[in-house]
N, C-alpha and C positions, 0 to 999 in steps of 0.2 A: 274263526276270527271275522268280525264284521268289517267290511271294507266299503266305506262310503266315500264317493268322490264329490268334489265341488260341482262337477258337471251335472251329476244327479240332483244335487240340491238346487242348482240354478234352474234346471228343467222343471223340477217339482214346484219351485217358487212361481214360475211362470204359469204353470197349470193351476196352482192354487188361486192365482189372481184371475185368470181367464175362465176357468171352469169349462174349458173346451180344448180338446186335443189339437184341433186344427189351428186355432188362434194362438195357442201356446207355442206350437211348433213354429209358426210364423214369427212370433216375438223373439224366439231364440235362433231364428235363421237356420232351422234344420227341417228335415222331413218329418212327417207325422210318425212313421214307423220307427225312426231313430229315437224320437222323443219317447214314444210309448215303450220302447225296449229299455231305456234308461230308468223310466219310472217303475217298470216291472222289476228291474234289478234292485232298485232302492227298496221296494216292498219286500223282496226276497231276503235282502241283506238284513233288514230290520226285523223280519218275521212278523210284520204288521200289514193289515189292510188299510191303506191310506185313502182309497177312493171308492166311491160307489158309482158305477157306470150306469147311466140312464140313456134313454133315447135322445134326449136333447143335449146331453153333454155329460158332465160328471159333478158329483158332490163330494165334499170331504167328509170322511168319517170322523168320529171323535178323536181317534189317534192322528188322523190326517190334519186336523186343525192344530193340534199341539205341535206336530212335526213341522208344519208350514211356518208357524210363528218362530220356532227355533231355527229353522233354515234361513229365514229372512234375517235374523240377528247374526248368524254365522257369516252370511254373504256380506252383510254390512260391515262386520269386523274385518273381513278379508279385504274389502275395498279400502277401508281405512289403512290397513297395513300396507297396501300397494301405494296409497297416496303418500304415506310417510317416505317410502323409498323413492318415489318419482319426484316429489316436489322439494324435499329437503328444506333448504332455507329460502327457496324462491317463493315470491309472493304472487298470487293470482296467475298461475300458469296451469296448463292442462285443462281438463274439463271441470266445469262447475255447474251443478244442477240447482237452479234457483226456482223456488216456488213463490208465487205472488198471488194475493187475493184480487178479485175482479174490481174492487173499488179503489185499488192502488195502481194496478198494472198499466191502464191506459194513460195515466198522468205522469207517473215517475219513470217508466221505462224509456219514453222518448228522449229525455235528457240524460238518463243514466247510461244507456247502451252505448252511445257515441263516446261518452267520457271514458268508459271502460275500454273500448276498442282503441282509443288514442293512447291511453296510459299503459295498457296491458295487452299488447297485440298478440301475445302468446297464450292468452286465455280463450278457451272455447266454452261459450256459454250456452246452456240448454235451459229454456224457460218453461215452466209449468204453471198455468193459471187456473185456479179453482178455489173452492171454498176452504175456510180455515181448518175444519175438522178433517177433511181429506188430506190437506197438505201436512198436517201434523202427523197423521198416521203414516204417510209416505216418508216423512222425515225420520221417524222412529224406526221404520222398516229398512232404512238405508237407501231408499229410492231417490231421495233428494238430499242435497248437502246443506242448504240454508234456505230460510224463508223470510220474505218481506211481508209483514202483515201488521194488524193492530194488536197492541199489547193491552193488558197482560194475557198470557196463556198459561195454563197450569199443566205441568207434567214433570215428573221427578227426574227425567233423563235429559233435560234440555237446559241450555243457557240462553239468555236474551241480552239484547243491547238496545236501549232506548235511543231513538234518533231525533225525532221532532214531534211537536205537539200540533195536531191538525184540528183547528176549530171547525164547528159546523155553523152554517148560516141557513136561514130560511129562504126558500125560493117560492115565489108566487107568480101567477100570471101578471104580465106587465100592466094590464088595465085594472087590476084589483085596487079598490079604494080602501084605505086603512084608517080613516077618521082620525088623522093626526098621530097615529102610532109611529114611533121611530125605532122601537126595539121589540122583538118578539118575546113571548113568555110561554111556558108550558101550557098554561090555561088557554091561551089563544090558540095554540096548535090543537088542543083537545077538541075545540069547537069546530074544526075544519075537517075536510075530507083529506086525509093524509095518505099519500102514495109512497109506498116503500118497496124495496126489493123483496123477492120471494123468500120464504123461510129458509134458514140455513146460512144466510149472509149476516156477518157480524155487524154490518152497518145498520141493518134493520133492528137488531137487538139493542144496539147503542141508542138509536133514536127512541125506541119504546121505553127504554130505561130512563132516559132523560125526561121524557114527557110524562113518565109515570102512568102510562096507559095500560090499564088492566083489561078494559073492554075494547075489543078490536072491531066492533061493528062498523065504525067509520073508516077503518083502515082498508085500503085496497091495494093489492100488489099487482094485479093483472098478470101474474105469472112472470113478471119482469125479472130478468137476471142481469141487466145492465143499467147503470145510471142514465145512459143516453136515452133509453126508452122512457124512463120515469120523467126526465126533463122535458121530453117532447110532449108528454101528456100534461105536464104542468103548464107549459107554454100555450097549449091549446085550451086551457081553462078547466081541466078535469080535476084539479086539486092542488095541493101544495106538497112540498117535500123538504127534507133536510139534506143539504149538500156539504160535503167536506171542502174546506177552503182550497185544498190542493187540486180540486177538480175544476175550479171556476174558469181558468183560462181556456179550457176546452169546452166545457158543458154550457157556457154562456155564449159561446161564439155563434152569431147568426140567429139567436133565439130571443123571443120577446119575454123577458123575465124581470121581475122585481126582486131584489135581494135585501134581506134584513138581518142585522146581527141580533143575537139574543141578549137578554139582560144578563148581568154578571151574577154568578159565575157562568161563563159561556160554556156550552157543551163542547166537548172535544174528544179526540182519540189520540193515543200515543202510537206513532208508527215506529217500528223497530225490526231488528233481525232476530231470528231464532235458529239455533243449531244444536246438534247432539252434544252433550257434555263430554263425550268420549272422542269427539272428532279431533284429529291432529291439525286441522286447518284453521284454528282460531285466528291466527294472524291474517289469513286471507279474509275472514269475515269482518275483522276489525277494519281492514283497509277498504273493503267493499262498503262497510257502513259509513265511512268518512265520505266516500264518493256520493252515496245516496243522500246523506245528510246535506251535503253542499247543494245538490240539485234540488232537494225538497225545500231547503231554506229559500232559494231563489224563487221557486214557484210560489211559496207562501208570501214572500214580500211583494211579488207582482199581483197576487190575488187581492191584496189590501186595496188596490185601486178600483176593484169592481163593486165594493160594498160601501154604502153610505155610512159615515161614522156617527150614527145616531146615539144619543145618550138618554138615560132615564128609563122609566118603566111606566110608560103611558098606557092607559086603557084603550081598548078598541072603540 
């Protein structure tokens, strides 16, 4: 009879992520020999070789990759079972693991976190900030509960909730002469040196899609992973960029920039929440969404004061 324990699956899940016995043991708060023994028992129970041990660490075998994926799902289902028992009808209590993309976190978290603390003091919030593809994988694997990012995202096992529409504006150096132009166009952007976040950021992809830029010879990322770095470069005269409206209160502070709206239809992104369709905490996410929406709406209303209300489609 095969006897597999949740402890063995948890240890193997950590090892599959870290691919190093020492780091996996540290992540599980156990000694390395204890973790190694449980992994060996799991392999013996299954009658499979799950790991290839190398000098630098470990690699998963073909069977190991399959078992790791199934273990992650089992652990996620187990956590959801516990959540049902712990939370019952209570809203936003206990631990909530929130994933946020970098082009949202610095702007929405400052107003959202205090609002959550005030309204739901029994909530323990853990925040993870990284790119969309990583967040989605960690959500599906059960390592995160809910994500705040730009929609749409495609995955069969998730639900989404639209919150607000976040328009983009064009940011240029303050001294840039525009020959009477009052609104930006994709053609105008294509003629400039466009500074964008490094590959993997959805904000970069959205900007390229709007501007219909196939050739990227004039696009420069400088390896930047934050909008703050990009904005500093723009202010110093190294190029132009697209900024989400929600960022203007922070990114324009103390910087010499000129902001322009785009011709209609203005480019924008939809911000929203994403969670596993099987999660029992949907009511938590809906309540979280209302708090985020309120904060985001206030930021967007304030952002309107930073951008001139130019009209028309004037040539440069």
